[in-house]
Backbone bond lengths (Angstrom), bond angles and torsions (degrees), N, CA, C in turn:
res aa  C-N    CA-C-N  psi(-1)  N-CA   C-N-CA  omega(-1)  CA-C   N-CA-C  phi
1 X - - - 1.447 - - 1.527 108.95 -
2 X 1.290 116.57 137.10 1.465 121.85 176.45 1.531 109.38 -71.98
3 X 1.326 115.67 146.34 1.467 119.94 -177.47 1.526 112.59 -59.62
4 X 1.325 117.55 -43.55 1.462 119.03 -178.57 1.525 112.17 -69.59
5 X 1.321 117.05 -29.69 1.464 120.09 174.45 1.519 109.48 -65.35
6 X 1.327 116.44 -46.62 1.470 120.04 176.65 1.525 109.86 -57.18
7 X 1.324 116.49 -47.15 1.462 120.53 -177.63 1.529 110.98 -58.34
8 X 1.302 115.92 -43.13 1.463 120.61 179.25 1.527 111.27 -64.24
9 X 1.319 116.77 -43.83 1.466 120.13 179.45 1.528 111.73 -67.91
10 X 1.313 116.66 -37.25 1.470 120.41 178.76 1.522 111.23 -67.84
11 X 1.324 117.10 -33.09 1.466 121.38 -176.55 1.525 112.55 -62.72
12 X 1.320 116.96 -24.29 1.469 118.31 -179.01 1.518 112.55 -66.67
13 X 1.339 117.76 -16.38 1.459 120.38 179.17 1.528 112.52 -103.26
14 X 1.341 116.30 8.96 1.462 119.58 172.76 1.523 107.81 -75.85
15 X 1.321 116.95 150.02 1.459 120.90 -176.73 1.529 111.88 -62.59
16 X 1.316 115.74 142.65 1.465 122.05 176.37 1.524 110.53 -107.40
17 X 1.320 117.62 11.62 1.464 123.46 -179.33 1.529 109.64 -61.80
18 X 1.338 118.40 121.09 1.475 120.39 -178.25 1.535 112.83 -64.64
19 X 1.317 117.86 -21.06 1.468 120.72 178.10 1.529 112.20 -82.65
20 X 1.326 116.40 -3.39 1.463 121.56 -179.62 1.526 107.23 -85.75
21 X 1.324 116.35 85.29 1.460 122.35 -175.08 1.520 111.13 -64.73
22 X 1.316 114.68 167.94 1.462 121.34 176.92 1.529 110.04 -55.32
23 X 1.319 116.56 -45.27 1.465 120.64 -179.68 1.525 111.19 -63.44
24 X 1.328 117.00 -39.67 1.469 120.45 178.37 1.525 110.46 -67.10
25 X 1.324 116.94 -38.59 1.464 119.80 176.04 1.520 110.47 -59.64
26 X 1.328 116.59 -50.71 1.457 120.46 -179.22 1.523 111.09 -57.56
27 X 1.330 116.50 -46.38 1.467 120.43 -179.21 1.525 110.98 -64.51
28 X 1.322 117.65 -45.82 1.457 121.68 -178.93 1.522 111.13 -59.34
29 X 1.319 116.97 -47.47 1.456 120.25 -175.70 1.528 111.54 -73.23
30 X 1.330 117.68 -37.61 1.474 119.83 177.16 1.524 110.56 -65.77
31 X 1.321 117.08 -41.88 1.469 120.19 177.78 1.524 110.77 -67.94
32 X 1.324 116.87 -33.23 1.463 120.16 175.02 1.516 111.92 -63.48
33 X 1.330 116.36 -39.92 1.467 120.75 176.72 1.523 109.71 -60.96
34 X 1.332 116.28 -45.64 1.469 120.28 179.71 1.527 110.80 -63.18
35 X 1.326 116.60 -42.93 1.467 120.50 -179.58 1.516 112.48 -64.19
36 X 1.325 116.91 -45.19 1.465 120.07 179.39 1.527 110.83 -67.11
37 X 1.340 116.46 -37.02 1.461 119.39 175.30 1.521 111.12 -60.24
38 X 1.321 116.09 -38.15 1.459 120.60 176.18 1.518 112.16 -65.38
39 X 1.324 117.49 -39.07 1.465 120.52 178.09 1.528 111.07 -66.03
40 X 1.327 116.54 -38.23 1.471 120.42 176.90 1.527 109.42 -65.40
41 X 1.330 116.30 -45.45 1.466 120.26 179.31 1.523 110.89 -61.06
42 X 1.324 117.80 -40.14 1.459 121.16 179.43 1.527 111.14 -64.42
43 X 1.322 116.33 -41.01 1.467 119.97 178.08 1.528 110.50 -62.40
44 X 1.327 116.96 -43.42 1.458 120.76 -179.83 1.534 111.64 -70.50
45 X 1.331 116.70 -32.24 1.468 120.52 174.93 1.521 110.19 -59.29
46 X 1.314 116.21 -41.98 1.468 120.44 179.08 1.527 110.87 -62.49
47 X 1.321 115.96 -38.01 1.467 120.41 179.27 1.533 110.25 -70.11
48 X 1.311 116.13 -48.80 1.465 120.94 -172.74 1.522 114.12 -75.18
49 X 1.337 117.40 -32.20 1.463 119.13 -172.01 1.522 115.50 -122.61
50 X 1.339 117.57 -12.53 1.467 119.92 -177.47 1.519 112.78 -114.40
51 X 1.308 117.11 2.65 1.451 120.71 176.42 1.514 115.92 77.89
52 X 1.332 117.75 14.03 1.470 120.11 178.34 1.524 109.64 -77.16
53 X 1.315 117.46 148.22 1.470 119.17 171.92 1.534 108.72 -74.99
54 X 1.317 116.35 153.46 1.456 119.91 176.82 1.524 109.10 -69.37
55 X 1.309 116.02 121.45 1.466 121.50 176.72 1.524 106.85 -95.94
56 X 1.322 115.59 98.14 1.461 120.86 -175.68 1.526 112.26 -63.34
57 X 1.322 117.12 -28.79 1.465 120.06 178.61 1.521 110.59 -68.07
58 X 1.335 116.27 -45.77 1.469 120.37 177.51 1.520 109.88 -62.34
59 X 1.338 116.75 -45.52 1.462 120.45 179.90 1.526 110.70 -60.32
60 X 1.319 117.58 -44.51 1.469 121.06 179.10 1.523 111.19 -62.45
61 X 1.339 117.32 -40.59 1.460 120.55 178.52 1.527 111.09 -62.89
62 X 1.322 116.43 -45.22 1.463 120.28 -179.19 1.529 111.09 -67.62
63 X 1.342 117.16 -40.37 1.454 119.85 176.24 1.531 110.76 -63.81
64 X 1.324 117.00 -36.37 1.464 120.68 175.79 1.514 111.84 -63.17
65 X 1.342 116.55 -42.14 1.466 119.84 177.21 1.526 110.65 -62.87
66 X 1.335 116.01 -41.84 1.461 120.46 177.70 1.523 110.40 -61.74
67 X 1.320 116.99 -43.75 1.460 121.41 179.30 1.523 110.84 -61.68
68 X 1.330 117.13 -39.01 1.465 120.01 178.41 1.527 110.28 -59.94
69 X 1.332 117.34 -46.60 1.459 120.42 -179.76 1.531 111.44 -65.01
70 X 1.328 117.87 -38.63 1.466 120.79 176.82 1.530 109.38 -62.36
71 X 1.320 116.95 -45.73 1.463 120.87 179.32 1.520 111.02 -63.06
72 X 1.327 117.24 -41.00 1.464 120.88 -179.89 1.533 110.73 -65.48
73 X 1.317 117.36 -43.21 1.460 120.50 178.55 1.526 110.43 -64.38
74 X 1.320 116.65 -42.67 1.461 120.37 177.61 1.530 110.25 -60.75
75 X 1.316 116.93 -46.07 1.471 120.48 179.70 1.519 111.06 -60.20
76 X 1.311 116.77 -44.08 1.465 120.63 -179.93 1.520 111.55 -61.70
77 X 1.327 116.51 -33.82 1.469 121.47 -178.02 1.522 112.58 -89.39
78 X 1.340 117.38 0.97 1.455 120.52 178.61 1.522 113.45 76.30
79 X 1.328 116.20 27.87 1.460 122.08 178.80 1.520 109.59 -111.81
80 X 1.327 116.95 154.95 1.458 119.63 173.48 1.519 109.27 -107.95
81 X 1.318 115.60 150.36 1.460 120.35 178.01 1.522 111.23 -61.63
82 X 1.323 117.13 -34.91 1.464 119.25 -179.60 1.524 111.82 -67.33
83 X 1.349 118.32 -38.84 1.459 118.64 177.54 1.522 110.97 -71.26
84 X 1.321 117.12 -33.67 1.464 120.43 176.13 1.522 109.96 -64.65
85 X 1.329 116.48 -46.43 1.464 121.17 -179.53 1.529 110.77 -62.77
86 X 1.331 117.42 -43.89 1.469 120.87 -179.95 1.527 110.67 -63.32
87 X 1.319 117.16 -41.59 1.463 120.58 178.39 1.519 111.94 -64.75
88 X 1.322 116.27 -38.18 1.461 120.18 179.07 1.516 111.50 -66.71
89 X 1.332 117.03 -42.50 1.469 120.89 178.16 1.527 110.22 -62.61
90 X 1.326 117.64 -41.61 1.472 120.92 178.65 1.525 110.40 -63.07
91 X 1.325 117.02 -42.30 1.469 120.90 178.48 1.528 110.66 -62.38
92 X 1.329 117.02 -44.12 1.462 120.55 -178.99 1.529 111.90 -67.81
93 X 1.338 116.84 -35.30 1.473 119.54 176.29 1.521 111.14 -63.06
94 X 1.323 115.85 -38.96 1.462 120.18 178.22 1.527 110.42 -69.22
95 X 1.310 116.32 -43.55 1.462 121.61 -176.96 1.523 111.84 -70.38
96 X 1.335 116.41 -40.72 1.470 121.97 -176.34 1.529 109.12 -128.73
97 X 1.334 118.02 73.82 1.466 120.47 -173.48 1.528 114.19 -61.07
98 X 1.313 118.03 -27.15 1.465 121.12 -179.63 1.528 111.75 -115.50
99 X 1.324 117.14 25.44 1.460 121.81 -174.00 1.519 109.57 93.06
100 X 1.306 117.00 169.30 1.461 121.19 -175.43 1.521 112.01 -62.89
101 X 1.328 114.57 133.77 1.464 121.74 167.26 1.518 107.74 -139.94
102 X 1.320 116.70 150.46 1.467 120.66 177.26 1.524 110.58 -61.52
103 X 1.339 116.96 -39.06 1.465 120.44 -179.84 1.526 111.18 -60.26
104 X 1.337 116.93 -45.28 1.466 119.92 178.17 1.522 111.05 -65.40
105 X 1.324 117.03 -35.02 1.453 120.56 178.26 1.527 111.26 -63.77
106 X 1.305 116.43 -39.55 1.463 120.76 179.27 1.532 111.76 -71.33
107 X 1.305 117.05 -33.58 1.455 120.12 -173.88 1.526 113.01 -87.12
108 X 1.303 119.85 -24.73 1.476 125.91 174.58 1.522 114.70 35.28
109 X 1.322 116.20 70.59 1.464 121.62 -177.83 1.529 112.57 -63.46
110 X 1.322 117.70 -17.33 1.464 120.57 -177.58 1.531 112.61 -87.41
111 X 1.340 117.91 -3.78 1.458 121.00 -177.42 1.528 108.53 -123.73
112 X 1.320 115.25 120.41 1.464 119.67 175.30 1.520 107.75 -87.75
113 X 1.322 116.19 115.67 1.465 119.23 179.19 1.519 108.98 -155.23
114 X 1.313 114.08 155.25 1.458 120.73 177.66 1.518 109.05 -99.21
115 X 1.297 114.85 140.22 1.473 120.60 175.21 1.518 107.28 -95.79
116 X 1.318 115.46 134.79 1.467 120.23 178.44 1.498 109.99 -102.03
């Protein structure tokens, strides 16, 4: 499935409540991302520290919920998932031109900042 197709299909389940202001949408979807990220982390904690086997179905469901919130936040902000993905790939190509290395991670050519 194409990312923008998913985004369009996911948008049909976003709230249509007229009292759901732009600010409330942003807050709801950003908090949803944080909440789903926590659920994913909790599932992985069980695998890594409690001896549970990885339940790929649970992980896929939680990642799907996270993706829905990302798509909803992008839609609310007037962004498409495909432009977000393309921008991220371009940033990573600049940051890690030959694939990930610790040296490139430390040097971060894509971020202008001063070290104190």
